[in-house]
py3Dmol code that shows the C-alpha trace and the ligand (Angstrom):
import py3Dmol

protein = """\
ATOM      1  CA  MET A   1       1.206   6.313 -17.706  1.00  0.00           C
ATOM      2  CA  ALA A   2      -2.449   7.093 -18.352  1.00  0.00           C
ATOM      3  CA  LYS A   3      -4.891   5.116 -16.263  1.00  0.00           C
ATOM      4  CA  LYS A   4      -6.949   2.428 -18.008  1.00  0.00           C
ATOM      5  CA  LYS A   5     -10.484   3.547 -18.688  1.00  0.00           C
ATOM      6  CA  ILE A   6     -13.378   1.572 -17.225  1.00  0.00           C
ATOM      7  CA  VAL A   7     -16.903   2.390 -18.366  1.00  0.00           C
ATOM      8  CA  VAL A   8     -19.556   1.177 -15.936  1.00  0.00           C
ATOM      9  CA  LEU A   9     -23.122   0.870 -17.163  1.00  0.00           C
ATOM     10  CA  THR A  10     -25.502   0.631 -14.215  1.00  0.00           C
ATOM     11  CA  GLY A  11     -29.217   0.056 -13.828  1.00  0.00           C
ATOM     12  CA  ALA A  12     -31.804  -0.243 -11.090  1.00  0.00           C
ATOM     13  CA  GLY A  13     -30.229  -3.436  -9.698  1.00  0.00           C
ATOM     14  CA  ILE A  14     -27.243  -1.613  -8.209  1.00  0.00           C
ATOM     15  CA  SER A  15     -29.610   0.429  -6.031  1.00  0.00           C
ATOM     16  CA  ALA A  16     -31.903  -2.500  -5.151  1.00  0.00           C
ATOM     17  CA  GLU A  17     -30.026  -3.334  -1.954  1.00  0.00           C
ATOM     18  CA  SER A  18     -30.282   0.287  -0.867  1.00  0.00           C
ATOM     19  CA  GLY A  19     -34.047  -0.252  -0.836  1.00  0.00           C
ATOM     20  CA  ILE A  20     -35.057   1.240  -4.186  1.00  0.00           C
ATOM     21  CA  SER A  21     -37.313  -1.042  -6.228  1.00  0.00           C
ATOM     22  CA  THR A  22     -36.181  -2.194  -9.642  1.00  0.00           C
ATOM     23  CA  PHE A  23     -38.638  -1.916 -12.524  1.00  0.00           C
ATOM     24  CA  ARG A  24     -39.025  -5.380 -14.011  1.00  0.00           C
ATOM     25  CA  ASP A  25     -38.239  -7.853 -11.213  1.00  0.00           C
ATOM     26  CA  SER A  26     -41.150  -9.515  -9.496  1.00  0.00           C
ATOM     27  CA  GLY A  27     -42.729  -6.807  -7.320  1.00  0.00           C
ATOM     28  CA  GLY A  28     -40.951  -4.145  -9.397  1.00  0.00           C
ATOM     29  CA  LEU A  29     -42.323  -0.674 -10.074  1.00  0.00           C
ATOM     30  CA  TRP A  30     -43.818  -1.525 -13.458  1.00  0.00           C
ATOM     31  CA  GLU A  31     -45.955  -4.207 -11.813  1.00  0.00           C
ATOM     32  CA  LYS A  32     -47.500  -1.562  -9.561  1.00  0.00           C
ATOM     33  CA  TYR A  33     -47.785   1.279 -12.041  1.00  0.00           C
ATOM     34  CA  ASP A  34     -48.765   1.516 -15.669  1.00  0.00           C
ATOM     35  CA  ILE A  35     -45.899   3.039 -17.669  1.00  0.00           C
ATOM     36  CA  SER A  36     -48.364   4.759 -19.987  1.00  0.00           C
ATOM     37  CA  GLU A  37     -49.992   6.502 -17.011  1.00  0.00           C
ATOM     38  CA  VAL A  38     -46.884   7.856 -15.305  1.00  0.00           C
ATOM     39  CA  ALA A  39     -43.813   7.729 -17.529  1.00  0.00           C
ATOM     40  CA  THR A  40     -44.663   9.126 -20.961  1.00  0.00           C
ATOM     41  CA  TYR A  41     -45.236  12.605 -22.289  1.00  0.00           C
ATOM     42  CA  GLU A  42     -48.843  11.621 -23.031  1.00  0.00           C
ATOM     43  CA  ALA A  43     -49.257  10.744 -19.352  1.00  0.00           C
ATOM     44  CA  TRP A  44     -47.999  14.217 -18.488  1.00  0.00           C
ATOM     45  CA  LEU A  45     -50.544  15.788 -20.826  1.00  0.00           C
ATOM     46  CA  ASN A  46     -53.345  13.609 -19.423  1.00  0.00           C
ATOM     47  CA  ASN A  47     -52.730  13.886 -15.725  1.00  0.00           C
ATOM     48  CA  GLN A  48     -49.933  16.104 -14.442  1.00  0.00           C
ATOM     49  CA  GLU A  49     -50.949  15.551 -10.845  1.00  0.00           C
ATOM     50  CA  LEU A  50     -50.547  11.773 -11.084  1.00  0.00           C
ATOM     51  CA  VAL A  51     -47.177  12.048 -12.836  1.00  0.00           C
ATOM     52  CA  ILE A  52     -45.879  14.626 -10.369  1.00  0.00           C
ATOM     53  CA  ASP A  53     -47.038  12.505  -7.452  1.00  0.00           C
ATOM     54  CA  PHE A  54     -45.355   9.367  -8.848  1.00  0.00           C
ATOM     55  CA  TYR A  55     -41.995  11.153  -9.073  1.00  0.00           C
ATOM     56  CA  ASN A  56     -42.504  12.964  -5.756  1.00  0.00           C
ATOM     57  CA  GLN A  57     -42.816   9.582  -4.066  1.00  0.00           C
ATOM     58  CA  ARG A  58     -39.636   8.335  -5.765  1.00  0.00           C
ATOM     59  CA  ARG A  59     -37.810  11.555  -4.801  1.00  0.00           C
ATOM     60  CA  LYS A  60     -39.024  11.433  -1.216  1.00  0.00           C
ATOM     61  CA  GLN A  61     -37.653   7.912  -0.891  1.00  0.00           C
ATOM     62  CA  LEU A  62     -34.151   9.141  -1.759  1.00  0.00           C
ATOM     63  CA  TYR A  63     -33.974  10.817   1.639  1.00  0.00           C
ATOM     64  CA  ASP A  64     -34.450   7.452   3.371  1.00  0.00           C
ATOM     65  CA  VAL A  65     -31.859   5.398   1.486  1.00  0.00           C
ATOM     66  CA  GLU A  66     -28.080   5.191   1.427  1.00  0.00           C
ATOM     67  CA  PRO A  67     -25.537   3.938  -1.109  1.00  0.00           C
ATOM     68  CA  ASN A  68     -24.577   0.281  -0.676  1.00  0.00           C
ATOM     69  CA  ALA A  69     -21.362  -1.726  -0.981  1.00  0.00           C
ATOM     70  CA  GLY A  70     -21.739  -1.887  -4.774  1.00  0.00           C
ATOM     71  CA  HIS A  71     -21.757   1.906  -5.137  1.00  0.00           C
ATOM     72  CA  TYR A  72     -18.836   2.294  -2.725  1.00  0.00           C
ATOM     73  CA  ALA A  73     -16.717  -0.344  -4.452  1.00  0.00           C
ATOM     74  CA  LEU A  74     -16.948   1.625  -7.712  1.00  0.00           C
ATOM     75  CA  VAL A  75     -15.510   4.650  -5.907  1.00  0.00           C
ATOM     76  CA  LYS A  76     -12.524   2.557  -4.781  1.00  0.00           C
ATOM     77  CA  LEU A  77     -11.923   1.540  -8.370  1.00  0.00           C
ATOM     78  CA  GLU A  78     -10.948   5.174  -9.063  1.00  0.00           C
ATOM     79  CA  ASP A  79      -7.734   4.626  -7.054  1.00  0.00           C
ATOM     80  CA  LYS A  80      -6.287   2.895 -10.070  1.00  0.00           C
ATOM     81  CA  TYR A  81      -8.582   3.449 -13.046  1.00  0.00           C
ATOM     82  CA  ASP A  82     -10.239   6.245 -14.946  1.00  0.00           C
ATOM     83  CA  VAL A  83     -13.814   5.280 -14.060  1.00  0.00           C
ATOM     84  CA  ARG A  84     -16.772   6.649 -15.995  1.00  0.00           C
ATOM     85  CA  ILE A  85     -20.244   5.675 -14.849  1.00  0.00           C
ATOM     86  CA  ILE A  86     -23.117   5.743 -17.288  1.00  0.00           C
ATOM     87  CA  THR A  87     -26.234   5.119 -15.254  1.00  0.00           C
ATOM     88  CA  GLN A  88     -29.836   4.597 -16.236  1.00  0.00           C
ATOM     89  CA  ASN A  89     -30.739   5.365 -12.638  1.00  0.00           C
ATOM     90  CA  VAL A  90     -32.344   8.628 -11.661  1.00  0.00           C
ATOM     91  CA  ASP A  91     -31.253   8.345  -8.021  1.00  0.00           C
ATOM     92  CA  ASP A  92     -28.115  10.072  -6.742  1.00  0.00           C
ATOM     93  CA  LEU A  93     -26.511   7.127  -4.951  1.00  0.00           C
ATOM     94  CA  HIS A  94     -23.377   6.999  -7.132  1.00  0.00           C
ATOM     95  CA  GLU A  95     -22.683  10.662  -6.375  1.00  0.00           C
ATOM     96  CA  ARG A  96     -23.433  10.254  -2.681  1.00  0.00           C
ATOM     97  CA  ALA A  97     -21.047   7.299  -2.518  1.00  0.00           C
ATOM     98  CA  GLY A  98     -18.381   9.592  -4.005  1.00  0.00           C
ATOM     99  CA  SER A  99     -18.063   8.611  -7.671  1.00  0.00           C
ATOM    100  CA  LYS A 100     -16.610  11.517  -9.655  1.00  0.00           C
ATOM    101  CA  ASN A 101     -17.814  10.905 -13.200  1.00  0.00           C
ATOM    102  CA  VAL A 102     -21.493  10.036 -13.455  1.00  0.00           C
ATOM    103  CA  MET A 103     -23.622  10.468 -16.563  1.00  0.00           C
ATOM    104  CA  HIS A 104     -27.375  10.129 -16.031  1.00  0.00           C
ATOM    105  CA  LEU A 105     -28.876   8.825 -19.252  1.00  0.00           C
ATOM    106  CA  HIS A 106     -32.475   8.912 -18.038  1.00  0.00           C
ATOM    107  CA  GLY A 107     -32.390  12.115 -16.033  1.00  0.00           C
ATOM    108  CA  GLU A 108     -32.191  12.891 -12.326  1.00  0.00           C
ATOM    109  CA  LEU A 109     -34.926  12.764  -9.709  1.00  0.00           C
ATOM    110  CA  LYS A 110     -33.597  15.703  -7.749  1.00  0.00           C
ATOM    111  CA  LYS A 111     -33.849  17.980 -10.774  1.00  0.00           C
ATOM    112  CA  VAL A 112     -36.854  19.506 -12.529  1.00  0.00           C
ATOM    113  CA  ARG A 113     -37.090  21.424 -15.730  1.00  0.00           C
ATOM    114  CA  SER A 114     -39.115  23.879 -17.737  1.00  0.00           C
ATOM    115  CA  THR A 115     -41.787  22.589 -20.094  1.00  0.00           C
ATOM    116  CA  VAL A 116     -41.042  25.298 -22.673  1.00  0.00           C
ATOM    117  CA  ASP A 117     -37.226  25.314 -22.601  1.00  0.00           C
ATOM    118  CA  GLU A 118     -35.497  22.009 -21.869  1.00  0.00           C
ATOM    119  CA  ASP A 119     -32.258  23.813 -21.075  1.00  0.00           C
ATOM    120  CA  LEU A 120     -33.811  25.396 -18.001  1.00  0.00           C
ATOM    121  CA  VAL A 121     -33.013  22.733 -15.412  1.00  0.00           C
ATOM    122  CA  TYR A 122     -33.215  23.358 -11.661  1.00  0.00           C
ATOM    123  CA  GLU A 123     -32.232  21.508  -8.483  1.00  0.00           C
ATOM    124  CA  LEU A 124     -35.460  21.029  -6.581  1.00  0.00           C
ATOM    125  CA  ASP A 125     -35.373  22.251  -3.001  1.00  0.00           C
ATOM    126  CA  GLY A 126     -36.717  19.282  -1.012  1.00  0.00           C
ATOM    127  CA  TRP A 127     -38.709  16.345  -2.380  1.00  0.00           C
ATOM    128  CA  GLU A 128     -41.941  17.933  -3.465  1.00  0.00           C
ATOM    129  CA  LEU A 129     -42.703  19.356  -6.884  1.00  0.00           C
ATOM    130  CA  LYS A 130     -46.126  21.036  -6.918  1.00  0.00           C
ATOM    131  CA  ILE A 131     -48.643  21.978  -9.538  1.00  0.00           C
ATOM    132  CA  GLY A 132     -48.050  25.724  -9.943  1.00  0.00           C
ATOM    133  CA  ASP A 133     -44.234  25.544  -9.539  1.00  0.00           C
ATOM    134  CA  LYS A 134     -42.981  27.407 -12.577  1.00  0.00           C
ATOM    135  CA  CYS A 135     -39.769  28.065 -14.497  1.00  0.00           C
ATOM    136  CA  GLU A 136     -38.507  31.601 -15.027  1.00  0.00           C
ATOM    137  CA  LYS A 137     -40.416  31.711 -18.315  1.00  0.00           C
ATOM    138  CA  GLY A 138     -43.658  30.935 -16.527  1.00  0.00           C
ATOM    139  CA  SER A 139     -44.209  27.293 -17.526  1.00  0.00           C
ATOM    140  CA  GLN A 140     -45.078  24.455 -15.161  1.00  0.00           C
ATOM    141  CA  LEU A 141     -41.967  22.553 -14.062  1.00  0.00           C
ATOM    142  CA  ARG A 142     -41.807  18.834 -14.898  1.00  0.00           C
ATOM    143  CA  PRO A 143     -39.590  16.049 -13.539  1.00  0.00           C
ATOM    144  CA  HIS A 144     -36.137  16.019 -15.220  1.00  0.00           C
ATOM    145  CA  ILE A 145     -36.691  12.474 -16.419  1.00  0.00           C
ATOM    146  CA  VAL A 146     -36.407  10.926 -19.867  1.00  0.00           C
ATOM    147  CA  TRP A 147     -39.816   9.347 -20.359  1.00  0.00           C
ATOM    148  CA  PHE A 148     -40.610   6.428 -22.646  1.00  0.00           C
ATOM    149  CA  GLY A 149     -40.789   7.668 -26.211  1.00  0.00           C
ATOM    150  CA  GLU A 150     -38.576  10.696 -25.544  1.00  0.00           C
ATOM    151  CA  PRO A 151     -35.099  11.067 -27.027  1.00  0.00           C
ATOM    152  CA  VAL A 152     -32.106  10.313 -24.795  1.00  0.00           C
ATOM    153  CA  PRO A 153     -29.995  13.462 -25.164  1.00  0.00           C
ATOM    154  CA  MET A 154     -26.769  11.938 -23.758  1.00  0.00           C
ATOM    155  CA  ILE A 155     -26.776   8.770 -25.828  1.00  0.00           C
ATOM    156  CA  TYR A 156     -24.267   9.948 -28.423  1.00  0.00           C
ATOM    157  CA  GLU A 157     -21.794  11.018 -25.742  1.00  0.00           C
ATOM    158  CA  ALA A 158     -22.387   7.712 -23.912  1.00  0.00           C
ATOM    159  CA  ALA A 159     -21.722   5.683 -27.058  1.00  0.00           C
ATOM    160  CA  GLN A 160     -18.515   7.626 -27.744  1.00  0.00           C
ATOM    161  CA  LEU A 161     -17.338   7.043 -24.206  1.00  0.00           C
ATOM    162  CA  THR A 162     -18.145   3.329 -24.355  1.00  0.00           C
ATOM    163  CA  SER A 163     -16.149   2.995 -27.568  1.00  0.00           C
ATOM    164  CA  THR A 164     -13.020   4.287 -25.791  1.00  0.00           C
ATOM    165  CA  ALA A 165     -13.217   1.938 -22.779  1.00  0.00           C
ATOM    166  CA  ASP A 166     -10.480  -0.586 -22.005  1.00  0.00           C
ATOM    167  CA  LEU A 167     -12.956  -2.547 -19.913  1.00  0.00           C
ATOM    168  CA  ILE A 168     -16.707  -2.429 -19.414  1.00  0.00           C
ATOM    169  CA  LEU A 169     -18.791  -3.372 -16.393  1.00  0.00           C
ATOM    170  CA  VAL A 170     -22.549  -3.811 -16.690  1.00  0.00           C
ATOM    171  CA  ILE A 171     -24.291  -3.919 -13.318  1.00  0.00           C
ATOM    172  CA  GLY A 172     -27.943  -4.481 -12.418  1.00  0.00           C
ATOM    173  CA  THR A 173     -29.732  -3.787 -15.651  1.00  0.00           C
ATOM    174  CA  SER A 174     -32.080  -6.121 -17.484  1.00  0.00           C
ATOM    175  CA  LEU A 175     -30.852  -4.610 -20.786  1.00  0.00           C
ATOM    176  CA  ASN A 176     -34.452  -4.255 -21.886  1.00  0.00           C
ATOM    177  CA  VAL A 177     -34.574  -0.562 -22.606  1.00  0.00           C
ATOM    178  CA  TYR A 178     -32.997   0.940 -25.702  1.00  0.00           C
ATOM    179  CA  PRO A 179     -30.966   2.870 -26.617  1.00  0.00           C
ATOM    180  CA  ALA A 180     -29.142   2.305 -23.276  1.00  0.00           C
ATOM    181  CA  ALA A 181     -29.154  -1.474 -23.736  1.00  0.00           C
ATOM    182  CA  GLY A 182     -27.380  -1.073 -27.071  1.00  0.00           C
ATOM    183  CA  LEU A 183     -24.362   0.725 -25.590  1.00  0.00           C
ATOM    184  CA  VAL A 184     -22.402  -2.503 -25.094  1.00  0.00           C
ATOM    185  CA  GLY A 185     -22.463  -2.810 -28.870  1.00  0.00           C
ATOM    186  CA  TYR A 186     -20.032   0.133 -29.036  1.00  0.00           C
ATOM    187  CA  ALA A 187     -17.368  -1.695 -27.030  1.00  0.00           C
ATOM    188  CA  ARG A 188     -13.967  -2.120 -28.681  1.00  0.00           C
ATOM    189  CA  GLN A 189     -13.450  -5.641 -29.964  1.00  0.00           C
ATOM    190  CA  ASN A 190     -10.773  -6.487 -27.399  1.00  0.00           C
ATOM    191  CA  ALA A 191     -12.434  -4.772 -24.424  1.00  0.00           C
ATOM    192  CA  PRO A 192     -13.551  -7.350 -21.862  1.00  0.00           C
ATOM    193  CA  ILE A 193     -17.126  -6.960 -20.616  1.00  0.00           C
ATOM    194  CA  PHE A 194     -18.160  -8.067 -17.124  1.00  0.00           C
ATOM    195  CA  VAL A 195     -21.868  -8.363 -16.375  1.00  0.00           C
ATOM    196  CA  ILE A 196     -22.895  -8.536 -12.707  1.00  0.00           C
ATOM    197  CA  ASP A 197     -26.511  -9.476 -12.095  1.00  0.00           C
ATOM    198  CA  PRO A 198     -28.216 -12.092  -9.907  1.00  0.00           C
ATOM    199  CA  GLY A 199     -31.007 -12.574 -12.439  1.00  0.00           C
ATOM    200  CA  GLU A 200     -31.369 -14.842 -15.417  1.00  0.00           C
ATOM    201  CA  LEU A 201     -30.022 -12.394 -17.902  1.00  0.00           C
ATOM    202  CA  SER A 202     -29.568 -13.427 -21.489  1.00  0.00           C
ATOM    203  CA  VAL A 203     -26.098 -12.132 -22.358  1.00  0.00           C
ATOM    204  CA  ALA A 204     -25.133 -14.578 -25.099  1.00  0.00           C
ATOM    205  CA  HIS A 205     -25.358 -11.808 -27.701  1.00  0.00           C
ATOM    206  CA  ILE A 206     -22.655  -9.748 -25.970  1.00  0.00           C
ATOM    207  CA  PRO A 207     -19.186 -10.585 -27.301  1.00  0.00           C
ATOM    208  CA  SER A 208     -16.383 -11.501 -24.854  1.00  0.00           C
ATOM    209  CA  VAL A 209     -18.727 -11.374 -21.885  1.00  0.00           C
ATOM    210  CA  ASN A 210     -17.906 -12.617 -18.385  1.00  0.00           C
ATOM    211  CA  PHE A 211     -21.139 -13.158 -16.492  1.00  0.00           C
ATOM    212  CA  ILE A 212     -20.995 -12.906 -12.701  1.00  0.00           C
ATOM    213  CA  CYS A 213     -24.292 -14.101 -11.304  1.00  0.00           C
ATOM    214  CA  GLU A 214     -24.283 -12.223  -7.984  1.00  0.00           C
ATOM    215  CA  LYS A 215     -25.946  -9.319  -6.251  1.00  0.00           C
ATOM    216  CA  GLY A 216     -24.241  -5.968  -6.653  1.00  0.00           C
ATOM    217  CA  SER A 217     -23.204  -5.706  -3.006  1.00  0.00           C
ATOM    218  CA  VAL A 218     -21.246  -8.956  -3.312  1.00  0.00           C
ATOM    219  CA  GLY A 219     -20.196  -9.180  -6.967  1.00  0.00           C
ATOM    220  CA  VAL A 220     -19.021  -5.588  -7.407  1.00  0.00           C
ATOM    221  CA  PRO A 221     -16.631  -5.433  -4.385  1.00  0.00           C
ATOM    222  CA  LYS A 222     -15.178  -8.821  -5.372  1.00  0.00           C
ATOM    223  CA  LEU A 223     -14.525  -7.793  -8.964  1.00  0.00           C
ATOM    224  CA  VAL A 224     -13.158  -4.404  -7.884  1.00  0.00           C
ATOM    225  CA  GLU A 225     -10.726  -6.080  -5.513  1.00  0.00           C
ATOM    226  CA  GLN A 226      -9.555  -8.307  -8.350  1.00  0.00           C
ATOM    227  CA  LEU A 227      -9.167  -5.363 -10.750  1.00  0.00           C
ATOM    228  CA  LEU A 228      -7.213  -3.327  -8.197  1.00  0.00           C
ATOM    229  CA  LYS A 229      -4.690  -6.161  -7.942  1.00  0.00           C
ATOM    230  CA  GLU A 230      -4.102  -6.192 -11.699  1.00  0.00           C
ATOM    231  CA  THR A 231      -1.407  -4.023 -13.193  1.00  0.00           C
TER     232      THR A 231
END
"""
ligand_1 = """\
36
APR
N -27.785 -6.447 -7.580
C -27.591 -6.356 -8.932
N -28.586 -6.513 -9.815
C -29.824 -6.759 -9.343
C -30.103 -6.844 -7.973
C -29.020 -6.691 -7.064
N -29.174 -6.783 -5.747
N -31.426 -7.097 -7.824
C -31.970 -7.140 -9.065
N -30.997 -6.941 -9.991
C -31.094 -6.923 -11.454
C -32.243 -7.718 -12.041
O -31.896 -9.097 -12.155
C -32.440 -7.045 -13.389
O -31.619 -7.627 -14.389
O -31.331 -5.596 -11.857
C -31.963 -5.599 -13.122
C -33.083 -4.580 -13.069
O -33.693 -4.473 -14.313
P -34.845 -3.398 -14.579
O -35.809 -3.421 -13.460
O -35.350 -3.629 -15.948
O -34.057 -1.993 -14.485
P -33.201 -1.247 -15.581
O -32.530 -2.200 -16.498
O -32.345 -0.264 -14.859
O -34.330 -0.463 -16.383
C -33.951 0.381 -17.429
O -36.201 1.138 -17.707
O -38.154 1.720 -16.681
C -37.051 2.207 -17.313
O -36.105 4.330 -17.223
C -36.253 3.151 -16.460
O -33.852 3.395 -16.300
C -34.920 2.460 -16.305
C -34.863 1.561 -17.536
"""
view = py3Dmol.view(width=600, height=400)
view.addModel(protein, "pdb")
view.setStyle({"model": 0}, {"cartoon": {"style": "trace"}})
view.addModel(ligand_1, "xyz")
view.setStyle({"model": 1}, {"stick": {}})
view.zoomTo()
view.show()
């Protein structure tokens, strides 16, 4: 019999306990940095050095952090389910934990791409992108990140996937940023949705939602254990 399909939508909260700051919690990244100065295409046009440095710092940090119990529990879930992760995170902690199917909606820190041909994407060697690093067509490389105001190329595929899920888990996202936040709207009517987040998330608009108010490292392993017991 085919395995049941679980779509897992993750955000910054699942990596918080690995030591990566979230964006909108108190002390989060968007309290320290101005989005319009580091995370838009206009920012890139205004000050490439500042934008490159912002993402270099984020990338450098990846070498000092490890996946946590939340990431690892999702790997265990694959024993019994067809697990598809749709993450808004640009870190690689799901992959490093061992998850097989990970879609990065907002790009990937460890990759860079051409500024003249978006299909030219490269794995960066090490953490540092420099002014003067160029693609094979001679253009400056930029972070492979979906900035505010830019289209989200994978959103159609993500919506399709969500609409085929038997069960949906939403972990560690404030559901503030669209179109990612709208994905739950594609859930099948009878697909249960579990939201795991220690914050005061307003989830009343999500149909058939089960809200688990816990940190990822606690709530995810508990729910996974429960799901692995189900037939
Ligand atoms: N475990 C689980 N969730 C947590 C934890 C934790 N230990 N700590 C905090 N959270 C929750 C917060 O309560 C909040 O709901 O994680 C969520 C983080 O929300 P945001 O900081 O808004 O992050 P996210 O939803 O991933 O942001 C979406 O915004 O800035 C852009 O492109 C960026 O992908 C990002 C997008």
